[in-house]
SEVO-528836 format. One line per field, with one value per atom (N, C-alpha, C): x, z, y; residue in three letters; residue number from 1. Coordinates in pm, 1 decimal. Each point is the difference from the previous one (the first is absolute). Example, Ala and Ser with C-alpha at 12.3 -4.5 7.8 and 13.67 -1.06 7.14 Angstrom:
<mardos>
xx <- c(1319.0; -89.0; 90.0; -35.0; 82.0; -77.0)
zz <- c(780.0; 0.0; 0.0; -72.0; 6.0; 73.0)
yy <- c(-569.0; 119.0; 120.0; 105.0; 119.0; 109.0)
resn <- c(ALA; ALA; ALA; SER; SER; SER)
resi <- c(1; 1; 1; 2; 2; 2)
</mardos>
This chain:
<mardos>
xx <- c(10627.1; 60.7; -75.5; 16.2; -81.4; 67.6; 84.4; 55.1; -108.9; 23.7; -66.4; 22.6; -81.1; 32.6; 106.5; 94.9; 111.9; -43.2; 32.8; -40.2; -150.8; -89.4; -136.5; -16.5; -95.7; -3.2; -98.1; -65.2; -61.4; 69.6; 2.4; 69.8; -115.1; 33.0; -92.6; 63.4; -86.0; 56.1; -52.9; 82.9; -33.1; -57.4; 25.7; -57.3; -149.1; -29.0; -131.6; -77.2; 52.9; -62.5; -59.2; 117.6; -41.7; -100.5; 18.2; -93.9; -147.0; -24.6; -141.5; -68.9; 99.3; -25.7; 13.9; 3.0; -10.1; -134.9; 6.5; -84.1; -75.2; -129.5; -68.1; -116.9; -1.3; -106.9; -79.2; -141.3; -80.4; -74.2; 30.3; -50.8; 114.2; -4.8; 126.5; -6.6; 119.6; 26.3; 6.8; -91.0; -10.0; 53.4; 41.7; 55.2; 138.6; 82.2; 128.1; 16.7; -92.6; 0.5; -56.4; -47.8; -33.7; 81.9; 90.9; 94.2; 97.3; 83.6; 74.6; 139.5; 46.0; 114.7; 131.2; 107.6; 133.1; 86.7; 121.9; 116.7; 127.8; 101.0; 112.2; 79.6; -96.9; 66.8; 66.7; 40.6; 58.9; -91.3; -48.0; -72.8; -141.1; -123.1; -114.1; -114.7; -102.2; -142.5; -105.1; -98.0; -129.2; -43.6; -53.7; -40.1; -151.8; -78.0; -153.5; -38.0; -140.2; -53.3; -94.9; 22.7; -112.9; -72.5; -84.0; -117.2; 96.8; 94.5; 81.2; 136.5; 34.5; 157.4; 13.4; 114.2; 60.8; 66.2; -0.6; 61.9; 104.4; 123.4; 103.1; 42.7; 4.7; 55.5; 147.8; 104.7; 127.4; 60.9; 47.4; 50.0; 132.0; 85.1; 127.5; 46.9; 57.3; 24.9; 68.4; 85.0; 88.6; -45.9; -133.0; -49.5; -79.5; 104.3; -52.1; 39.5; -105.8; 38.4; 125.9; 73.3; 123.3; -33.4; -117.7; -22.7; -3.5; -23.5; -4.4; -114.1; -117.4; -123.8; 32.0; 101.5; 35.3; -154.1; -47.2; -115.7; 19.8; -44.5; 28.3; -86.5; 77.1; -52.0; -9.0; -106.7; -12.4; 106.3; 21.4; 99.7; -66.0; -105.1; -43.6; -151.1; -83.4; -131.5; -14.1; -12.6; -4.6; -135.8; -40.6; -123.6; -0.4; -30.5; 28.5; -164.9; -27.4; -121.0; 10.3; -65.4; 12.2; -105.5; -67.5; -82.0; -130.1; -31.7; -117.1; -39.6; -151.8; -42.7; 19.5; 139.6; 36.8; -47.6; -22.9; -26.3; -129.1; -89.3; -124.9; -85.2; -36.2; -71.9; -136.6; -67.2; -130.2; 14.2; 130.7; 33.9; 92.1; 39.5; 71.2; -52.3; 45.8; -13.0; 65.6; 122.2; 92.7; 88.7; 35.9; 99.9; 68.9; 128.2; 71.5; 106.7; 31.1; 104.9; 73.1; 130.2; 67.8; 138.7; 19.4; 107.2; 73.1; 114.2; 74.6; 92.1; -14.5; 90.2; 127.7; -21.9; 132.8; 96.2; -70.6; 88.2; 8.4; -65.5; 26.2; -52.3; -111.6; -33.6; -159.3; -48.8; -143.0; -39.2; -118.1; -36.9; -152.7; -40.5; -141.0; -33.9; -94.9; -55.5; -155.1; -57.2; -111.4; -62.9; -140.5; -30.6; -125.0; 0.8; -118.1; -50.0; -111.8; -34.8; 108.7; 85.9; 88.9; 151.2; 20.7; 179.1; -13.9; 108.4; 54.3; 126.8; 2.1; 111.7; 75.1; 129.3; 79.1; 114.7; 25.8; 123.5; 54.2; 134.7; 79.7; 89.2; 14.5; 69.0; 75.5; 137.1; 77.3; 106.9; 22.0; 152.2; 121.9; 99.0; 106.9; 47.9; 71.1; 44.8; 130.5; 91.8; 136.4; 16.1; -96.7; -1.1; -113.6; -9.9; -137.2; -56.8; -40.8; -60.4; -142.6; -105.3; -127.2; -32.6; -37.4; -20.4; -139.1; -52.3; -145.4; 0.8; -51.8; -18.2; -145.5; -37.3; -136.2; -26.3; -92.9; -64.9; -136.3; -38.6; -143.5; -28.1; -79.0; -57.1; -158.3; 8.7; -126.8; -97.4; -127.4; -94.3; -130.8; -105.7; -107.2; 42.4; -49.6; 17.7; 132.1; 78.6; 150.5; 81.2; -31.3; 78.2; 128.1; 29.1; 141.1; 63.8; -64.1; 72.5; -16.1; 59.0; -19.6; 135.3; 9.4; 134.6; -13.4; 126.7; 25.6; 75.0; -66.5; 50.9; 73.1; 111.9; 70.3; 20.3; -63.7; -12.8; 58.2; 118.0; 59.6; -84.1; -93.7; -101.7; 64.9; 107.2; 71.0; 127.3; 96.6; 136.2; 29.5; 13.0; 31.6; -140.9; 0.4; -113.5; 77.4; -96.4; 57.6; -83.5; 87.1; -76.8; -84.9; -132.1; -84.1; -43.3; 36.5; -39.4; 123.6; 115.8; 98.4; 12.1; -120.7; 3.7; 2.9; -79.0; -23.0; 124.4; 82.1; 102.4; 130.7; 122.4; 123.2; 77.0; -45.7; 70.8; -37.7; -98.9; -24.2; 89.5; 56.2; 94.6; -77.8; 2.9; -95.7; 66.8; 125.6; 32.6; -58.4; -66.0; -53.0; 78.3; 132.4; 84.9; 52.8; -6.7; 56.3; -47.4; 106.4; -37.1; -1.2; -2.4; -8.4; 121.1; 125.4; 113.2; 22.7; 73.0; 4.4; -109.9; -128.7; -100.6; -2.4; -51.5; -5.8; -114.1; -31.4; -118.7; 56.8; -35.4; 11.3; -49.8; 27.1; -66.1; 102.0; 32.4; 95.1; -87.3; -32.2; -57.9; -158.4; -35.3; -120.4; -0.9; 118.1; 1.2; 12.4; -72.8; -14.9; 79.8; 116.0; 58.6; -8.3; -19.2; -25.7; 130.9)
zz <- c(12404.8; 101.1; 36.7; 95.9; 56.5; -62.1; -87.8; -39.1; -68.1; 21.9; -34.2; -147.2; -76.9; -124.9; 12.5; -88.0; 1.9; -75.3; 47.5; -70.4; -5.7; 91.3; 6.1; 112.3; -0.7; 112.3; 130.5; -39.1; 103.6; 6.2; 121.6; 52.7; -40.4; -70.8; -40.1; 56.5; 89.3; 40.6; -112.1; -87.5; -117.4; 14.0; 103.4; 16.1; 34.4; 105.8; 49.1; -121.5; -77.6; -95.7; -114.0; -50.9; -99.2; 46.7; 125.0; 27.7; 17.8; 0.6; -21.9; -133.6; -88.0; -150.3; -77.6; 92.7; -55.2; -75.4; -104.2; -92.3; 51.2; 41.4; 65.3; -89.3; -19.0; -71.8; 100.6; -8.6; 74.2; -50.5; -137.8; -62.3; -84.4; -21.0; -99.6; -120.0; -67.9; -131.1; -90.7; -91.1; -76.4; -138.6; -36.1; -149.1; 25.8; -118.3; 10.2; 14.4; -56.5; -15.9; 133.8; 83.2; 134.3; 124.7; -56.8; 106.2; 79.4; 103.3; 62.7; -64.9; -39.1; -67.6; 73.4; -21.6; 69.4; -93.9; 47.8; -99.2; 93.8; -75.2; 48.6; -106.7; -98.1; -107.8; -107.2; 17.0; -102.7; -22.6; 101.1; -7.4; 68.3; -55.2; 67.4; -63.9; 66.7; -47.2; 52.2; 24.3; 45.9; 66.5; 125.4; 65.2; 19.3; -20.9; 6.5; 60.5; 46.1; 37.8; -102.0; 41.2; -56.0; 97.5; -28.4; 112.5; 92.1; -30.0; 84.3; 28.6; -59.0; 35.0; -68.3; -63.0; -61.3; -126.5; -83.7; -119.7; -7.2; -52.3; 13.8; -158.2; -68.1; -127.5; 25.6; -37.9; 2.3; -121.4; 8.1; -97.3; 27.6; -104.0; 32.0; -130.6; 51.7; -104.6; -131.9; 14.7; -109.2; -92.3; 27.2; -83.4; -122.5; -98.9; -104.3; -110.6; -95.3; -111.7; -87.1; -24.7; -94.0; -139.9; -40.6; -130.4; -19.6; -142.8; -16.0; 37.3; 45.2; 33.4; 139.7; 86.3; 133.8; 94.8; 4.0; 93.9; 139.0; 99.2; 132.2; 21.0; 70.1; 13.6; 160.7; 53.8; 141.6; 30.4; 116.1; 56.4; 61.9; 87.9; 49.5; 49.5; -1.6; 61.5; 92.8; 134.0; 99.1; 71.2; 35.1; 55.2; 134.8; 125.5; 111.0; 51.6; 8.2; 25.5; 135.7; 88.9; 154.7; 35.9; -92.0; 5.0; 88.8; 29.4; 52.5; -47.0; 9.1; -58.9; 91.8; 12.4; 116.8; -67.4; -116.6; -44.6; -92.7; 11.5; -59.6; 66.5; -61.8; 54.9; 67.2; -35.5; 58.5; 134.9; 41.0; 110.9; 86.6; -31.0; 85.1; 126.4; 95.9; 157.6; 0.8; -41.0; 21.5; -127.5; -32.6; -123.6; 35.9; -13.2; -38.7; -94.3; -89.9; -95.3; 34.9; 10.8; 18.0; -58.2; -70.0; -47.2; 91.4; 71.7; 85.7; -73.5; -17.3; -69.8; 65.9; 150.8; 77.7; -19.8; 31.2; -21.6; -139.7; -88.0; -153.0; 8.6; 63.5; -18.6; 10.9; -51.6; -2.4; 87.4; 57.5; 102.5; -32.2; 31.8; -15.3; 113.4; 63.2; 110.4; -38.6; 25.5; -15.4; 96.3; 18.9; 88.4; -78.3; -31.1; -42.3; 105.9; -29.5; 82.2; -10.2; -101.9; -20.1; 34.4; -5.9; 15.0; 49.8; 76.0; 42.8; -77.2; -105.3; -75.8; 29.3; 19.9; -10.9; -93.8; -82.8; -87.0; 10.8; -21.7; 0.4; -123.5; -92.5; -113.4; -31.8; -57.0; -40.4; -92.0; -61.9; -95.9; 80.6; 4.6; 54.5; -55.8; 67.7; -56.6; -72.5; 47.5; -43.3; -109.7; 19.3; -99.6; -92.5; -88.3; -67.1; 55.7; 122.5; 67.6; 30.5; -39.9; 66.5; 105.7; 125.4; 94.3; 46.7; 39.4; 37.8; 111.9; 111.9; 120.6; 25.4; 0.8; 17.9; 113.8; 67.7; 115.1; -13.6; 0.0; -35.4; 130.6; 85.9; 96.3; -38.2; -15.7; -36.0; 122.0; -21.5; 109.0; -61.4; 106.2; -35.4; -84.5; -100.4; -94.4; -21.0; -10.0; -32.4; 120.2; 135.5; 90.8; 7.7; -91.4; 18.3; -117.9; -82.2; -110.8; -122.5; -109.8; -137.4; -84.2; -94.3; -77.5; -72.9; -15.7; -74.6; -131.6; -109.9; -135.6; -45.9; -63.2; -52.6; -143.9; -80.7; -158.1; -72.3; -70.7; -106.0; -107.2; -10.6; -104.0; -135.9; -3.0; -110.4; 29.5; -71.1; 4.2; -130.7; 36.5; -109.5; -102.8; -101.0; -91.1; -151.8; -97.7; -130.3; -72.5; -89.9; -73.4; -122.9; 33.7; -96.3; -128.3; 20.3; -105.5; -124.6; 33.7; -73.3; -70.1; 40.0; -37.1; -135.6; -68.9; -150.9; -71.5; 46.9; -64.5; 33.7; -68.8; 20.1; 141.6; 65.1; 98.3; 127.7; -3.2; 105.0; 38.7; 126.1; 32.0; 31.3; -74.5; 2.0; 104.6; 50.1; 94.3; 128.1; 55.0; 135.1; 117.9; -10.6; 111.0; -8.6; -110.8; -42.7; 120.4; 68.3; 92.9; 138.9; 35.4; 120.7; 65.6; -58.3; 75.3; 91.5; 119.8; 100.5; 93.7; -24.3; 77.4; 76.1; 122.0; 66.7; 121.7; 40.3; 88.7; 105.2; 134.2; 81.2; 144.0; 82.3; 142.0; 116.1; 73.0; 120.3; 129.8; 59.3; 114.4; -9.3; 65.7; -13.8; -102.4; -72.7; -99.2; -155.6; -62.6; -136.3; -73.6; -86.8; -68.0; -141.9; -71.9; -147.1; -57.7)
yy <- c(11317.1; 75.3; 107.1; 81.6; 122.3; 126.2; -2.6; 118.5; 116.9; 133.1; 102.9; 32.3; 51.0; 47.2; 128.1; -19.8; 116.4; 118.0; 107.6; 134.3; 19.9; -56.0; 20.6; 76.7; 101.2; 94.9; -76.9; -122.0; -55.4; -145.1; -57.7; -128.5; -98.0; -122.1; -81.0; -147.1; -53.0; -143.6; -91.4; -43.0; -81.7; -126.7; -93.1; -124.8; 34.1; 92.8; 27.3; 71.8; 78.7; 59.2; -92.0; -71.5; -105.3; -107.3; -45.2; -103.9; 64.0; 109.1; 57.0; 0.9; -28.4; -8.0; -149.0; -88.5; -132.0; -21.6; -89.8; -18.7; -124.0; -5.8; -93.5; -58.7; -135.0; -83.3; -48.8; 42.3; -89.0; -131.2; -9.6; -121.1; -55.0; -132.7; -57.5; 82.8; 19.7; 45.7; -126.5; -38.0; -118.7; 20.2; 110.3; 4.4; 83.9; -45.1; 55.2; 152.4; 80.0; 138.5; 50.5; -77.5; 39.6; -29.6; -67.0; -67.6; 88.2; -55.9; 75.6; 14.5; 120.1; 13.1; 4.0; -77.1; -3.6; 19.0; 38.0; 11.1; 76.6; 9.7; 68.7; 94.8; 40.9; 73.3; -72.1; -119.4; -86.0; -128.4; -56.3; -107.3; 39.1; -63.3; 33.6; -69.0; -1.8; -58.9; 28.3; -96.7; 15.5; -132.7; 5.5; -94.9; 5.4; -97.3; 6.6; -131.0; -1.2; -103.5; -110.6; -118.1; -86.3; -73.3; -59.8; -49.7; -90.3; -76.8; -100.1; 57.8; 120.7; 36.9; 128.0; 13.5; 112.0; -30.1; 100.2; 21.9; 118.7; -40.9; 108.0; -12.4; 142.9; 9.9; 68.4; -38.4; 69.5; 30.7; 129.6; 58.9; 66.4; 31.4; 70.8; 123.6; 89.2; 105.1; -49.9; -98.0; -26.2; -128.3; -42.9; -119.2; 27.1; 54.7; 45.4; -120.9; -20.3; -109.6; 75.0; -97.9; 25.7; 51.1; -1.2; 28.2; 156.7; 31.6; 153.2; 65.9; -79.7; 68.0; 46.0; -61.1; 47.8; -3.8; -121.7; -11.1; -50.8; 78.6; -34.5; -145.3; -98.7; -125.7; -14.5; -75.1; -23.5; -115.5; 3.6; -105.3; -122.2; 6.9; -135.5; 39.2; -111.5; 36.4; -143.1; 43.9; -124.5; 3.4; -126.8; -13.2; -83.4; 44.7; -75.7; -14.3; -147.2; -48.7; -42.7; 41.0; -51.2; -113.0; -45.9; -116.4; 15.0; 141.9; 20.3; 132.9; 32.5; 129.7; 107.7; 55.1; 91.5; 145.9; 20.3; 155.1; -7.3; -100.8; -9.6; 107.8; 93.6; 126.3; -40.1; -111.9; -35.3; -70.9; -32.9; -79.9; 80.2; 149.9; 65.7; 48.6; -31.3; 61.2; 133.7; -13.2; 128.0; -4.3; 116.7; 18.5; 135.5; -8.3; 138.9; -33.7; 94.7; -4.3; 135.8; 10.4; 135.2; -1.7; 124.9; 50.4; 101.4; -48.5; 89.6; 85.9; 116.9; 98.9; 7.5; 6.5; -2.0; -110.6; -122.7; -127.0; -51.7; 58.7; -53.9; -156.3; -19.1; -151.1; 12.6; -125.1; -23.0; -93.2; -3.5; -105.2; -35.8; -131.6; -39.9; -75.6; 17.6; -85.9; -28.7; -133.4; -33.9; -111.0; -9.0; -87.7; -49.3; -142.2; -66.7; -116.5; -65.7; -131.2; -112.3; 22.0; -101.5; 42.6; 128.1; 10.2; 152.0; 21.6; 137.6; 13.6; 113.9; -5.7; 144.4; -3.0; 122.3; -28.5; 119.2; -15.4; 164.3; -15.0; 119.0; -3.7; 108.0; -9.4; 126.4; -10.9; 110.4; -56.0; 99.7; -2.7; 54.3; -68.4; 42.5; 130.7; 98.1; 135.4; -26.4; -104.2; 6.0; -132.0; -84.8; -108.3; -21.3; -57.6; -21.0; -146.4; 12.5; -109.8; 30.2; -61.3; 15.4; -106.2; 40.6; -68.2; -13.9; -99.1; -20.2; -103.2; 55.8; -90.3; -33.8; -129.6; -35.1; -91.9; 47.8; -88.9; -39.4; -128.1; -48.8; -106.2; 58.7; -89.5; -54.9; -122.7; -63.9; 11.8; 8.3; -20.8; -74.2; -22.6; -76.2; -124.4; -38.8; -119.1; -13.7; 106.2; -18.4; 43.0; -45.7; 35.0; -57.4; -121.6; -65.5; 75.8; 81.9; 90.3; -62.9; 53.1; -36.5; 14.6; -63.3; -1.8; 130.5; 62.9; 112.9; -46.1; 68.4; -47.1; 142.5; -16.6; 118.4; -39.3; 78.7; -21.2; 117.3; -45.7; 102.7; -5.6; 114.2; 5.4; 49.2; 81.7; 36.3; 31.7; -40.4; 49.8; 67.4; 138.4; 89.2; 22.3; 87.2; 16.3; 7.5; -19.3; 5.2; 114.3; 54.8; 108.5; -48.5; -16.6; -74.2; 93.0; 132.2; 92.4; -13.0; -52.8; -36.8; -147.8; -63.5; -166.2; -12.8; 103.8; -20.7; 65.8; 58.3; 67.6; -61.7; 35.8; -60.8; 28.1; 93.2; 52.0; -88.9; -101.1; -85.2; -101.9; -9.1; -117.4; -112.6; -114.9; -112.2; -88.5; -4.0; -100.1; 22.2; -103.3; 33.6; 28.9; -46.0; 46.1; 120.4; 76.5; 139.6; 95.9; 65.2; 87.1; -43.6; -138.8; -44.8; -0.2; 38.5; -4.3; -111.3; 27.8; -128.9; 8.4; 1.6; -19.9; -131.4; 8.0; -132.4; 16.5; -127.7; -10.8; -107.6; 25.5; -91.9; 20.3; -113.4; 18.1; -30.5; 75.4; -15.0; 23.4; -132.1; 1.2; 71.1; 92.8; 74.6; 109.4; 20.3; 110.1; -42.6; 59.8; -37.2; 117.6; -28.6; 103.8; -14.7; 130.9; -20.1; 69.9)
resn <- c(ASN; ASN; ASN; GLY; GLY; GLY; ALA; ALA; ALA; ALA; ALA; ALA; LEU; LEU; LEU; THR; THR; THR; GLY; GLY; GLY; CYS; CYS; CYS; PRO; PRO; PRO; VAL; VAL; VAL; ARG; ARG; ARG; VAL; VAL; VAL; ASP; ASP; ASP; MET; MET; MET; PRO; PRO; PRO; ALA; ALA; ALA; TYR; TYR; TYR; LEU; LEU; LEU; SER; SER; SER; LYS; LYS; LYS; HIS; HIS; HIS; ASP; ASP; ASP; ILE; ILE; ILE; VAL; VAL; VAL; TYR; TYR; TYR; ARG; ARG; ARG; THR; THR; THR; PRO; PRO; PRO; ALA; ALA; ALA; TYR; TYR; TYR; GLU; GLU; GLU; GLY; GLY; GLY; TYR; TYR; TYR; GLU; GLU; GLU; GLY; GLY; GLY; LEU; LEU; LEU; PRO; PRO; PRO; LEU; LEU; LEU; GLY; GLY; GLY; ASN; ASN; ASN; GLY; GLY; GLY; ASN; ASN; ASN; MET; MET; MET; GLY; GLY; GLY; GLY; GLY; GLY; MET; MET; MET; LEU; LEU; LEU; TRP; TRP; TRP; CYS; CYS; CYS; ILE; ILE; ILE; GLU; GLU; GLU; ARG; ARG; ARG; GLY; GLY; GLY; VAL; VAL; VAL; HIS; HIS; HIS; ILE; ILE; ILE; GLN; GLN; GLN; ILE; ILE; ILE; ASN; ASN; ASN; LYS; LYS; LYS; THR; THR; THR; ASP; ASP; ASP; THR; THR; THR; TRP; TRP; TRP; ASP; ASP; ASP; GLY; GLY; GLY; THR; THR; THR; GLN; GLN; GLN; SER; SER; SER; ARG; ARG; ARG; VAL; VAL; VAL; LEU; LEU; LEU; ARG; ARG; ARG; SER; SER; SER; CYS; CYS; CYS; ALA; ALA; ALA; SER; SER; SER; ILE; ILE; ILE; GLU; GLU; GLU; LEU; LEU; LEU; ASP; ASP; ASP; PHE; PHE; PHE; GLY; GLY; GLY; ALA; ALA; ALA; PRO; PRO; PRO; CYS; CYS; CYS; PHE; PHE; PHE; GLU; GLU; GLU; TRP; TRP; TRP; THR; THR; THR; LEU; LEU; LEU; LEU; LEU; LEU; LYS; LYS; LYS; ASP; ASP; ASP; PHE; PHE; PHE; GLU; GLU; GLU; GLY; GLY; GLY; ARG; ARG; ARG; ILE; ILE; ILE; SER; SER; SER; LEU; LEU; LEU; HIS; HIS; HIS; ASP; ASP; ASP; ALA; ALA; ALA; GLU; GLU; GLU; ALA; ALA; ALA; SER; SER; SER; ILE; ILE; ILE; ARG; ARG; ARG; SER; SER; SER; THR; THR; THR; THR; THR; THR; PRO; PRO; PRO; PHE; PHE; PHE; ALA; ALA; ALA; ARG; ARG; ARG; THR; THR; THR; GLU; GLU; GLU; LEU; LEU; LEU; ARG; ARG; ARG; SER; SER; SER; TYR; TYR; TYR; VAL; VAL; VAL; THR; THR; THR; ALA; ALA; ALA; SER; SER; SER; GLU; GLU; GLU; ASN; ASN; ASN; MET; MET; MET; TRP; TRP; TRP; LEU; LEU; LEU; LEU; LEU; LEU; GLU; GLU; GLU; CYS; CYS; CYS; THR; THR; THR; VAL; VAL; VAL; HIS; HIS; HIS; GLY; GLY; GLY; SER; SER; SER; GLY; GLY; GLY; GLU; GLU; GLU; LEU; LEU; LEU; SER; SER; SER; GLU; GLU; GLU; GLY; GLY; GLY; ALA; ALA; ALA; ALA; ALA; ALA; THR; THR; THR; THR; THR; THR; VAL; VAL; VAL; SER; SER; SER; LEU; LEU; LEU; GLU; GLU; GLU; ARG; ARG; ARG; TRP; TRP; TRP; GLY; GLY; GLY; SER; SER; SER; ARG; ARG; ARG; ASP; ASP; ASP; PHE; PHE; PHE; ARG; ARG; ARG; GLY; GLY; GLY; TRP; TRP; TRP; TYR; TYR; TYR; ASN; ASN; ASN; ARG; ARG; ARG; HIS; HIS; HIS; TYR; TYR; TYR; GLN; GLN; GLN; LYS; LYS; LYS; GLU; GLU; GLU; ALA; ALA; ALA; GLU; GLU; GLU; GLU; GLU; GLU; GLY; GLY; GLY; LEU; LEU; LEU; GLY; GLY; GLY; SER; SER; SER; ALA; ALA; ALA; SER; SER; SER; VAL; VAL; VAL; GLY; GLY; GLY; ILE; ILE; ILE; THR; THR; THR; GLY; GLY; GLY; ASP; ASP; ASP; THR; THR; THR; VAL; VAL; VAL; HIS; HIS; HIS; LEU; LEU; LEU)
resi <- c(1; 1; 1; 2; 2; 2; 3; 3; 3; 4; 4; 4; 5; 5; 5; 6; 6; 6; 7; 7; 7; 8; 8; 8; 9; 9; 9; 10; 10; 10; 11; 11; 11; 12; 12; 12; 13; 13; 13; 14; 14; 14; 15; 15; 15; 16; 16; 16; 17; 17; 17; 18; 18; 18; 19; 19; 19; 20; 20; 20; 21; 21; 21; 22; 22; 22; 23; 23; 23; 24; 24; 24; 25; 25; 25; 26; 26; 26; 27; 27; 27; 28; 28; 28; 29; 29; 29; 30; 30; 30; 31; 31; 31; 32; 32; 32; 33; 33; 33; 34; 34; 34; 35; 35; 35; 36; 36; 36; 37; 37; 37; 38; 38; 38; 39; 39; 39; 40; 40; 40; 41; 41; 41; 42; 42; 42; 43; 43; 43; 44; 44; 44; 45; 45; 45; 46; 46; 46; 47; 47; 47; 48; 48; 48; 49; 49; 49; 50; 50; 50; 51; 51; 51; 52; 52; 52; 53; 53; 53; 54; 54; 54; 55; 55; 55; 56; 56; 56; 57; 57; 57; 58; 58; 58; 59; 59; 59; 60; 60; 60; 61; 61; 61; 62; 62; 62; 63; 63; 63; 64; 64; 64; 65; 65; 65; 66; 66; 66; 67; 67; 67; 68; 68; 68; 69; 69; 69; 70; 70; 70; 71; 71; 71; 72; 72; 72; 73; 73; 73; 74; 74; 74; 75; 75; 75; 76; 76; 76; 77; 77; 77; 78; 78; 78; 79; 79; 79; 80; 80; 80; 81; 81; 81; 82; 82; 82; 83; 83; 83; 84; 84; 84; 85; 85; 85; 86; 86; 86; 87; 87; 87; 88; 88; 88; 89; 89; 89; 90; 90; 90; 91; 91; 91; 92; 92; 92; 93; 93; 93; 94; 94; 94; 95; 95; 95; 96; 96; 96; 97; 97; 97; 98; 98; 98; 99; 99; 99; 100; 100; 100; 101; 101; 101; 102; 102; 102; 103; 103; 103; 104; 104; 104; 105; 105; 105; 106; 106; 106; 107; 107; 107; 108; 108; 108; 109; 109; 109; 110; 110; 110; 111; 111; 111; 112; 112; 112; 113; 113; 113; 114; 114; 114; 115; 115; 115; 116; 116; 116; 117; 117; 117; 118; 118; 118; 119; 119; 119; 120; 120; 120; 121; 121; 121; 122; 122; 122; 123; 123; 123; 124; 124; 124; 125; 125; 125; 126; 126; 126; 127; 127; 127; 128; 128; 128; 129; 129; 129; 130; 130; 130; 131; 131; 131; 132; 132; 132; 133; 133; 133; 134; 134; 134; 135; 135; 135; 136; 136; 136; 137; 137; 137; 138; 138; 138; 139; 139; 139; 140; 140; 140; 141; 141; 141; 142; 142; 142; 143; 143; 143; 144; 144; 144; 145; 145; 145; 146; 146; 146; 147; 147; 147; 148; 148; 148; 149; 149; 149; 150; 150; 150; 151; 151; 151; 152; 152; 152; 153; 153; 153; 154; 154; 154; 155; 155; 155; 156; 156; 156; 157; 157; 157; 158; 158; 158; 159; 159; 159; 160; 160; 160; 161; 161; 161; 162; 162; 162; 163; 163; 163; 164; 164; 164; 165; 165; 165; 166; 166; 166; 167; 167; 167; 168; 168; 168; 169; 169; 169; 170; 170; 170; 171; 171; 171; 172; 172; 172; 173; 173; 173; 174; 174; 174; 175; 175; 175; 176; 176; 176; 177; 177; 177; 178; 178; 178; 179; 179; 179; 180; 180; 180; 181; 181; 181; 182; 182; 182; 183; 183; 183; 184; 184; 184; 185; 185; 185; 186; 186; 186; 187; 187; 187; 188; 188; 188; 189; 189; 189; 190; 190; 190)
</mardos>
């Protein structure tokens, strides 16, 4: 909204002011520590590029191991492979990654000889839901398009420093709760 800061001697148009401070990536972030951070204060993570798609690491504030060591565990690691080298840096004609502070979302767009890719991602404020909208238009050799593969690389994490002591929960399903994965139309939900 365009509300001004209250109690401030100067009126500030927040959307216009914040949009001047977007974080812009001119090259793909290929490592998790370089990625685009997203979250709502309770759930969050990182989104970064791989040569043929994106990787998402999701975490939540209450995913602690139930042992005495109280180790923070990750929730999930997801990889989307768009079937074309859409973020391969040697093939990029155009690339922009952007974190919009005002909209609390990340966007990536790229163009290679094989595909024009656009994605938008955010974590909802009121629900712990990570949304990712992707559009990939094949070109050249892939003008008919390519198959997208979604891989659940890891569901949760284990506390391996506790592996050799009695505090480690050895049951593989421990901590997964009511986790589920499915596809409805064009929507993948985890």
